[in-house]
C-alpha positions in Angstrom: 71.0 -29.9 -85.1 66.8 -31.4 -84.7 66.2 -27.9 -86.6 68.7 -28.8 -89.6 67.3 -32.3 -89.5 63.7 -30.9 -90.8 62.5 -31.8 -87.4 59.6 -29.4 -85.8 60.9 -27.9 -82.5 59.2 -25.3 -80.4 61.9 -24.1 -77.9 60.2 -22.6 -74.7 62.4 -20.7 -72.6 62.0 -19.4 -69.2 64.3 -17.1 -67.1 64.9 -18.2 -63.2 68.6 -16.7 -62.9 68.6 -13.9 -64.7 65.0 -13.0 -63.0 66.6 -13.6 -59.6 69.5 -11.3 -60.7 67.3 -8.4 -62.0 65.3 -8.9 -58.5 68.3 -8.4 -56.6 68.7 -5.1 -58.1 65.7 -3.5 -57.9 65.7 -4.7 -54.1 63.3 -7.3 -54.7 63.2 -10.5 -52.4 62.5 -13.9 -54.2 60.5 -16.0 -52.9 59.9 -19.4 -54.5 57.1 -22.2 -52.9 57.0 -25.7 -54.0 59.4 -24.6 -57.1 57.3 -22.1 -58.1 58.1 -18.5 -57.6 55.5 -15.6 -55.9 55.6 -12.9 -58.9 53.4 -10.2 -56.6 52.1 -6.7 -58.5 55.9 -4.5 -58.2 57.7 -7.9 -59.8 55.6 -8.6 -62.9 56.9 -5.8 -65.0 60.3 -6.9 -64.5 59.3 -10.5 -65.3 58.2 -9.3 -68.4 61.2 -7.4 -69.2 63.8 -9.8 -68.2 61.8 -13.0 -70.3 60.2 -11.1 -73.4 62.9 -8.5 -73.7 66.3 -9.8 -72.7 66.0 -13.7 -72.6 63.6 -14.2 -75.6 65.8 -11.6 -77.4 69.4 -12.9 -76.8 67.8 -16.6 -77.8 66.7 -15.3 -81.0 70.4 -13.6 -81.6 71.6 -17.1 -80.6 69.5 -19.0 -83.1 70.6 -16.2 -85.8 74.1 -17.4 -84.9 73.5 -21.5 -86.1 71.3 -20.0 -88.8 67.9 -20.9 -88.1 65.1 -18.7 -89.0 63.6 -18.2 -85.3 61.0 -16.2 -83.9 60.2 -15.2 -80.8 56.6 -14.5 -78.8 54.8 -15.3 -76.1 52.0 -16.3 -74.2 50.2 -12.8 -75.2 51.2 -13.0 -78.6 48.0 -13.7 -80.7 46.1 -15.1 -78.0 48.7 -18.5 -77.8 48.0 -19.3 -74.0 44.9 -18.1 -72.6 45.1 -18.0 -68.6 43.6 -16.8 -65.8 45.3 -15.5 -62.4 46.1 -18.6 -59.8 43.7 -18.5 -56.3 45.9 -18.8 -53.4 46.8 -22.0 -52.7 46.6 -23.7 -48.7 50.0 -25.8 -48.6 50.1 -29.0 -46.5 51.8 -26.8 -43.4 48.7 -25.0 -43.4 49.8 -21.5 -44.5 48.0 -19.8 -47.5 49.9 -18.7 -50.6 49.0 -15.9 -53.0 51.1 -16.4 -55.5 50.0 -13.2 -57.2 50.5 -12.4 -60.9 51.2 -16.2 -61.5 48.4 -17.8 -63.7 47.5 -21.0 -64.8 46.8 -22.0 -67.9 42.9 -22.3 -69.3 43.7 -23.4 -73.2 46.3 -23.3 -75.9 46.0 -22.5 -79.6 48.1 -24.4 -81.3 47.2 -22.5 -84.7 49.7 -19.4 -83.5 52.6 -21.9 -83.2 51.7 -24.1 -86.7 51.5 -21.3 -89.1 55.1 -20.6 -87.6 56.1 -24.3 -88.1 54.8 -24.7 -91.4 56.2 -20.8 -92.5 59.8 -23.0 -91.8 60.6 -20.8 -88.5 61.3 -22.4 -85.1 58.9 -20.5 -82.3 61.2 -19.1 -79.0 58.6 -19.0 -76.6 58.1 -16.5 -73.5 56.1 -17.9 -70.9 54.8 -14.6 -69.9 50.9 -14.7 -70.9 48.0 -12.5 -70.1 44.4 -13.1 -68.7 41.1 -11.9 -70.1 41.4 -8.2 -69.0 44.5 -8.0 -70.2 46.6 -8.7 -66.7 49.9 -10.0 -67.4 50.7 -13.2 -65.9 53.9 -15.0 -65.6 53.5 -19.0 -65.6 56.1 -21.7 -65.1 58.2 -22.4 -68.5 57.5 -26.3 -67.8 54.0 -26.1 -67.3 53.9 -24.3 -70.4 55.9 -26.6 -72.2 53.9 -29.4 -71.3 50.5 -27.4 -72.7 52.1 -26.4 -75.9 53.1 -30.0 -76.3 49.8 -31.4 -76.2 48.0 -28.8 -78.2 50.4 -30.2 -80.8 50.3 -33.7 -79.8 54.0 -33.2 -80.3 56.1 -36.8 -80.5 58.4 -35.3 -77.6 58.6 -33.0 -74.9 62.4 -32.9 -73.7 62.9 -30.8 -70.7 66.5 -29.1 -70.4 67.5 -29.1 -66.7 70.7 -28.4 -64.6 69.8 -31.7 -62.2 71.2 -34.9 -64.5 67.6 -35.6 -64.5 65.1 -37.6 -62.4 67.0 -39.2 -59.3 65.6 -41.9 -57.1 67.8 -41.1 -54.2 68.3 -36.8 -54.0 71.7 -37.1 -52.4 72.7 -40.2 -54.4 73.7 -38.5 -58.1 74.3 -42.1 -59.3 70.6 -43.2 -59.0 69.4 -41.5 -62.1 66.5 -43.2 -63.0 66.1 -44.5 -67.2 62.7 -45.2 -67.4 59.6 -44.5 -65.6 55.8 -44.0 -66.1 53.1 -41.7 -64.9 52.7 -44.0 -61.7 56.3 -44.5 -61.2 56.7 -40.4 -61.0 53.7 -39.9 -58.3 55.7 -42.8 -56.5 58.6 -40.3 -56.0 56.7 -37.4 -55.6 55.2 -38.8 -52.6 58.5 -40.4 -51.0 60.3 -36.7 -51.6 62.5 -37.9 -54.4 61.0 -35.2 -56.5 61.6 -31.8 -55.0 61.6 -28.1 -55.0 62.5 -27.0 -58.2 61.8 -30.6 -60.0 57.7 -30.2 -58.6 56.7 -28.2 -61.8 58.5 -30.5 -64.2 57.3 -33.5 -62.7 53.7 -31.7 -62.9 54.6 -30.8 -66.5 55.8 -34.2 -67.5 52.3 -35.6 -66.4 50.5 -33.0 -68.2 52.2 -33.5 -70.8 51.3 -37.3 -71.5 47.9 -37.2 -70.2 47.8 -34.4 -73.3 48.9 -36.6 -75.8 52.6 -36.4 -76.2 53.7 -40.0 -76.6 57.5 -39.2 -74.6 59.2 -36.9 -72.0 62.7 -36.7 -71.5 64.7 -35.2 -68.6 68.1 -33.9 -69.5 71.2 -32.1 -68.2 71.4 -28.8 -70.5 
């Protein structure tokens, strides 16, 4: 609807459930740490196939069924997302976690997106990217969406999630928060109201706001 109204939309997708399914078929164990996927050398090929080959193409096919002129790409294309491999992280428990072939973003070339938007296409972006040596890297989709939103100085970033939104109390679906700011988001994180898969989203929200996005909406898909 937004696209057909003339609003310039960029769709950034992940592929967690599909990756879990393919990993199980291949006999790979899936490990999540603080809501982020550990991607070792044996899993990066499967990650590329699922995100770029399966999910991205399925979304493009759906776009065609809705009469949307969409163009699929990932962070590698045109140097859209420049990244480096994440260094091992020490958790509060003292455990050192090596996320493997997981990337942290250095820069986003917004012109790759704006040229497609100017031509009337809706970009559909897979979060996979690579480092300066060409090593493929898996990056959290919310993180990529926030970085692209900031680079475009987007009016809105809309995060679609399986949760109803951000809750004041995890056990109470009725405690949905209608509005908060960066300080409020940090308070919720410190109080433990934000955990697991919502942790990367809260980081993405803060990064987007600080990057120039005016508003962020978290909605249930």
